Structures are given as C-alpha cells and as structure tokens.
C-alpha positions in Angstrom: 0.2 -0.2 -0.2 1.0 3.6 -0.6 0.0 7.3 -0.6 1.2 10.4 -2.1 0.2 13.8 -0.7 1.8 15.6 -3.7 2.0 13.8 -7.0 0.6 15.3 -9.9 0.4 14.1 -13.6 1.4 17.5 -14.9 1.4 16.5 -18.8 0.3 13.2 -20.4 0.7 12.5 -24.1 0.2 9.6 -26.7 2.1 9.0 -29.9 -0.2 7.2 -32.4 1.1 4.5 -35.3 0.3 5.7 -38.7 -0.6 2.2 -40.1 -4.4 0.6 -39.2 -4.7 -3.0 -39.7 -8.5 -4.3 -38.7 -9.7 -7.9 -37.3 -10.8 -8.3 -41.3 -7.3 -7.4 -42.3 -5.9 -10.0 -40.4 -8.4 -12.4 -40.9 -7.7 -12.6 -44.7 -4.1 -13.1 -44.2 -5.0 -16.1 -42.2 -7.9 -17.3 -44.8 -6.0 -20.4 -45.8 -6.0 -21.5 -42.1 -9.8 -20.6 -41.3 -10.8 -22.6 -44.4 -8.9 -25.8 -43.2 -10.2 -25.5 -39.8 -14.0 -24.2 -40.7 -13.3 -21.2 -38.6 -16.3 -18.5 -39.4 -15.4 -15.1 -40.5 -15.6 -12.3 -38.3 -14.6 -14.6 -35.4 -11.5 -12.3 -34.1 -13.9 -9.0 -33.7 -16.5 -11.0 -32.1 -14.5 -12.5 -29.5 -12.8 -9.7 -28.4 -14.4 -6.4 -29.4 -11.3 -5.4 -31.2 -12.1 -3.6 -34.5 -8.4 -2.5 -35.1 -5.0 -1.9 -33.9 -2.4 0.2 -34.7 1.2 -0.4 -36.0 4.8 1.6 -36.7 6.5 1.2 -40.0 8.8 -1.9 -40.1 12.3 -1.3 -38.1 10.5 1.3 -35.7 12.4 1.1 -32.6 10.5 1.5 -29.3 12.8 4.1 -28.4 11.6 6.4 -31.1 7.8 5.5 -30.4 8.8 6.7 -27.1 10.8 9.7 -28.0 8.0 10.8 -29.9 5.3 10.7 -27.2 8.1 12.3 -25.3 8.1 15.4 -27.3 4.3 15.9 -27.1 4.5 15.6 -23.0 7.1 18.0 -22.9 5.6 20.7 -25.3 2.2 20.7 -23.3 4.4 20.6 -20.0 5.8 24.1 -18.4 9.4 22.2 -17.9 11.7 21.7 -20.6 13.8 18.8 -21.3 17.1 20.5 -19.0 14.0 20.6 -16.2 13.7 16.9 -15.7 15.7 14.6 -13.1 14.9 11.1 -14.2 13.5 9.4 -17.1 12.1 5.9 -16.9 11.2 3.7 -20.2 8.4 1.5 -18.9 7.8 -0.5 -22.3 7.5 -4.4 -22.6 9.4 -3.8 -26.0 13.0 -2.5 -26.1 15.4 -1.6 -28.4 17.8 -4.3 -27.0 19.5 -5.7 -23.8 21.8 -3.1 -23.4 22.2 -0.6 -23.0 19.1 0.6 -21.3 16.5 1.9 -24.2 15.6 5.0 -21.7 19.3 6.0 -22.6 18.6 6.3 -26.2 14.9 8.3 -25.3 17.0 10.7 -23.3 19.3 11.5 -26.6 16.6 12.0 -28.5 15.2 14.0 -26.4 17.8 16.4 -25.3 17.8 15.7 -21.6 20.6 17.1 -19.4 23.4 15.7 -18.0 22.0 15.5 -14.9 18.9 13.5 -15.3 18.9 9.8 -14.4 17.7 7.3 -16.6 16.9 3.5 -16.4 14.2 1.2 -17.7 11.4 -0.1 -15.7 9.8 -3.3 -17.4 6.7 -5.3 -15.8 4.6 -6.7 -18.5 1.5 -4.6 -19.2 2.2 -3.2 -15.5 5.4 -1.1 -16.5 4.1 2.4 -16.5 1.9 2.0 -13.3 4.9 0.6 -11.8 6.8 3.7 -13.2 4.2 6.0 -11.7 4.7 4.5 -8.1 8.7 4.6 -8.1 8.6 7.9 -9.4 6.0 9.1 -7.0 8.2 7.6 -4.1 11.0 9.5 -5.3 9.6 13.0 -5.7 7.8 12.7 -2.6 10.7 12.1 -0.8 12.6 14.9 -2.4 15.4 13.1 -4.2 14.0 14.1 -7.4 11.7 16.8 -8.6 10.7 16.1 -12.0 10.2 12.6 -13.8 9.5 12.0 -17.1 8.0 8.4 -18.4 7.9 7.3 -21.5 6.5 3.4 -22.9 6.5 2.8 -26.4 5.5 -0.8 -27.5 5.7 -2.0 -30.9 3.5 -5.6 -31.4 4.3 -5.4 -34.8 7.2 -8.2 -34.7 4.9 -10.4 -32.6 2.1 -10.1 -34.8 4.1 -10.7 -38.1 5.9 -14.0 -36.7 2.4 -15.2 -35.2 0.9 -14.9 -38.9 3.6 -16.8 -40.2 3.6 -20.0 -37.6 0.0 -20.1 -37.7 0.1 -20.1 -42.0 2.8 -22.4 -41.8 2.2 -25.0 -39.2 -0.2 -28.4 -39.6 -2.6 -26.4 -36.8 -5.7 -27.7 -35.0 -8.3 -25.5 -33.3 -6.6 -26.6 -29.7 -3.1 -25.7 -31.1 -3.9 -22.3 -32.4 -5.5 -21.1 -28.8 -2.2 -20.3 -27.5 -1.7 -18.0 -30.0 -5.3 -16.0 -30.6 -4.3 -13.5 -28.1 -0.9 -12.3 -29.8 -3.7 -11.4 -32.6 -4.7 -8.5 -30.1 -1.6 -6.6 -29.8 -1.3 -3.1 -31.2 1.0 -0.8 -30.9 1.3 2.8 -29.3 3.3 5.3 -27.2 2.5 7.7 -24.1 4.6 9.6 -21.7 3.8 11.5 -18.7 5.6 14.6 -16.9 5.6 14.0 -13.2 6.5 16.6 -10.4 4.9 17.9 -7.0 1.5 19.7 -7.2 2.4 22.9 -5.7 5.1 23.2 -9.1 2.1 23.6 -11.1 0.1 26.4 -12.7 -3.1 24.6 -13.4 -5.4 22.0 -11.9 -3.6 18.8 -12.8 -4.8 15.2 -12.1 -3.3 13.7 -8.7 -2.5 10.4 -7.8 -3.4 9.9 -4.2 -2.6 6.3 -3.3 -3.1 2.8 -4.3 -2.2 -1.1 -3.7 -0.8 -3.7 -5.7 -0.9 -7.4 -5.6 0.9 -10.7 -7.1 0.2 -14.0 -8.0 3.3 -15.7 -9.2 1.4 -19.4 -9.0 0.1 -17.8 -12.5 3.6 -17.1 -14.1 3.3 -19.5 -16.7 0.1 -18.4 -18.0 1.3 -16.0 -20.3 5.1 -16.1 -21.6 7.0 -14.1 -24.0 10.6 -14.0 -25.3 12.4 -12.8 -28.2 13.0 -15.2 -31.5 15.7 -13.8 -33.5 14.9 -10.5 -34.5 10.9 -10.8 -33.6 9.1 -11.6 -30.7 7.0 -14.9 -29.5 4.3 -15.3 -26.7 1.9 -18.0 -26.1 -0.9 -17.3 -23.5 -3.4 -19.7 -22.0 -6.0 -17.1 -22.4 -9.2 -18.7 -20.5 -7.1 -19.8 -17.3 -5.2 -16.2 -17.6 -8.8 -14.3 -17.6 -10.0 -16.5 -14.3 -6.6 -16.0 -12.1 -6.5 -12.2 -13.5 -10.0 -11.3 -11.9 -9.4 -13.4 -9.0 -6.2 -11.6 -8.1 -8.1 -7.9 -9.2 -11.0 -9.5 -6.6 -8.4 -9.5 -3.8 -6.7 -6.3 -5.1 -9.8 -4.6 -5.1 -10.9 -5.0 -1.7 -7.6 -4.1 0.0 -8.1 -1.2 -2.5 -11.1 0.1 -0.9 -9.9 -0.5 2.6 -6.8 1.7 2.0 -8.5 4.8 -0.3 -11.7 4.6 1.6 -13.2 4.5 -1.9 -16.0 2.1 -2.8 -17.7 1.0 -6.0 -19.5 4.4 -6.2 -16.6 6.5 -5.4 -14.8 6.8 -9.1 -16.7 8.4 -11.9 -14.9 6.7 -14.3 -12.9 3.1 -13.9 -9.7 3.0 -16.4 -8.4 -0.5 -17.1 -5.9 -2.2 -18.9 -7.0 -2.9 -22.3 -7.6 -6.5 -23.2 -11.0 -6.7 -24.8 -14.9 -6.8 -24.8 -15.0 -10.1 -22.5 -11.9 -9.4 -20.2 -13.6 -5.8 -19.3 -17.1 -7.4 -18.8 -15.3 -10.4 -16.6 -13.5 -7.9 -14.4 -16.6 -5.1 -14.0 -18.5 -8.3 -12.8 -16.0 -9.5 -10.9 -15.5 -6.2 -8.9 -19.2 -5.2 -8.4 -18.5 -2.2 -10.8 -21.0 -0.5 -12.9 -20.2 -1.0 -16.8 -21.3 2.5 -17.2 -18.0 3.4 -15.6 -16.2 1.6 -18.0 -14.2 4.1 -20.6 -12.3 1.8 -23.3 -10.0 2.0 -26.3 -9.6 -1.7 -26.9 -11.9 -1.3 -29.8 -9.2 0.6 -31.8 -6.4 0.2 -30.5 -6.2 -3.4 -29.1 -4.0 -4.6 -26.2 -1.1 -2.0 -26.4 0.8 -3.7 -23.3 1.9 -0.9 -21.1 0.8 1.7 -23.5 -2.9 0.7 -22.7 -3.9 2.3 -19.6 -2.2 5.4 -19.6 -3.1 5.7 -23.0 -7.3 5.2 -22.1 -6.2 7.7 -19.2 -5.3 10.5 -22.0 -8.4 9.9 -24.5 -11.0 9.8 -21.2 -9.3 13.5 -20.6 -9.1 14.4 -24.3 -12.9 13.4 -24.8 -14.2 15.0 -21.4 -15.0 11.9 -19.9 -12.9 12.6 -17.0 -12.8 16.3 -16.2 -11.5 18.8 -13.3 -12.9 17.2 -10.2 -13.5 13.9 -11.4 -12.3 10.6 -9.9 -11.0 7.9 -11.7 -9.9 4.1 -10.3 -6.8 3.0 -12.2 -6.7 -0.8 -12.6 -4.0 -2.7 -14.4 -3.0 -6.3 -14.5 -0.1 -7.6 -15.9 1.2 -11.4 -16.6 3.4 -12.5 -14.1 0.5 -12.0 -12.3 0.6 -8.3 -11.0 -1.8 -6.3 -10.1 -1.7 -2.3 -9.1 -4.9 -0.1 -8.3 -4.1 3.7 -8.2 -7.1 6.1 -6.9 -6.8 9.4 -9.3 -8.5 12.5 -8.4 -8.4 15.4 -11.8 
C-alpha cells in the first residue's frame, strides 16, 4: 500500500502509429487457416470486440516511439528538457538488452547530463509501476520532475504469429495459445510528473493505491525474443480466471486503504485486453459497466501503453474532467496487479 500527498501528472500525451490493421485484415491473411479449420469469418472481432489496432512501420524502434510521445508531453509541459531529473522507459518492448532503452530516449529528447535514466519493465504493468516509483522519489525529495515514457511495438509479434499459424499443421486446439497475440497493437505514451505545488493549473493527482501478486500464474502468459522477432503463448481462459481472482483480492484492499467504494470513482480506467475481459472484470468487482472507458476497440491491447493511453483519451474526450475521480486498474502477466486512486 502507498499514499501520495503531492504527486501530480503535469502533462500526459500519446503518439499514434500511422498504419491501421483491422481484424478483417488479419483474418484475410489467415484465410487458408480459417478455411482448413472451418473457422467463421468475423470470429476475431466477435470474440474480442477489437475492430482495429495500430502499428509502426517495419523497423521502428521502441525508443523512437517513446521519444515521439515524450516530445509531445514536454511540449504540453511548463518544464523543458533541462528541467527533467529522471527518465524511465517502462515498456515491454526495448531496443536491445543493453544499453537501457531510456538512454536512446534521453539522447533523442536532449535531456540534461544531470538527468538519471533507467528501464523499468513489468509486462503490461510497467507504466503503472513507473508512476509508483517516480511518486516515491518525488515525494521523498530525491528528484523534482520525472518523465515516464513507454513505446510498444507489437508488429514483430503479430507478423511472426501470422507466419507460424500459416506454416504449421495446426488444429483448433493448437491455435489457441496464439490467439491473444492477434489482439496486440502498438503505440506510445509519456507523462511528466512533479509535485502539485509546482504546477500552474489543476492537474490529475494520484493519492494512493495498492498492489497484488500471484506468481503461481507466471506460466500462463510467457513471451520472449525469437531472433529479430517476438514470440508469445497465452492460456487465455486460465489467465482471465486468475486475473479476475487477483483483481478481486486487490480491489478489496484498495477499498480498505483509500476508503473508496464501488460508487466513488466516476470512471474506471483499466488495462485494455478486450470486451470479454472487461466485462468479467467489472462483474467480478461489482462495478457498474457505465463507469468504463475503453480504447481496445480501436487500439487493441497495447501492453504497458494501454492504461495511460486510455486515461489520456478519457481526458481528451471529456469523459474525465476537473473534479472527477478515476480508479486505475492495471493487470499484467506474472501475475501482477496495481490499483491507483486518481483525482482530476
């Protein structure tokens, strides 16, 4: 459990990849597999609610995506590159194992020599964990301003998945571990964090939250590099059940810690997986579905970017306004969970 008294999100911005792939486009590429297994067309969107997702051009590095979002966040901020004390890259995707992807972002944004940098990666929960770490450093006085960035590039994963599914002698059962890969998209997000007393205008403030872990479920979704590509297999049904179970336990502790009830938040902003996951989560936590604000329909699952991107979209569209309260509910493979209380 943790509490913050001064942590403000001073700016929040996202970068949108230029290429749009619809679920129909993906099924068209899988037509030989669909015909052989007699899978009905439209199955992908029907099961997930995902109409489309976005991708960067081939070869686009995660650091370039993160830097694009970082430039937008700094353009919105009162602070310049020389005012940032720490930059954290929070994505699943990284340029390489060494050096830290944050180093490339630091250079691209022209951040100062005094500005620390490091990567923090924890599956789809990386950005939320970054908020927690940055908040502790800011409130303890170790740093004044932090730039969080995350750039996800799911294209290598989905390109490999399409090839594996088309080249193998698959059955309906053997394609299941690859199905979740077809929901993945790409995007980037960045946020400048500081003490609320440093801001000129009302900014969203994180007032506290809780975390939860269930490492017995660590094998349910596992990804790794495969040459220059990515590979991932997921037991979607077991992961959904374990995720909702962990979320229920974490939600109970969240309510005890913050004093919030199911009626308190005006909006609930979740990690974006798909329609089935969203409804199971809201039903499991006893939350009204009209508090949901989703982006998976147009963006798919964008890993660590999904939740902060959805928060940015909620503010952009007026779904969250000054004075609103939002519960941020993040879940990542591992299995890990974090819930944050945010006041706009």
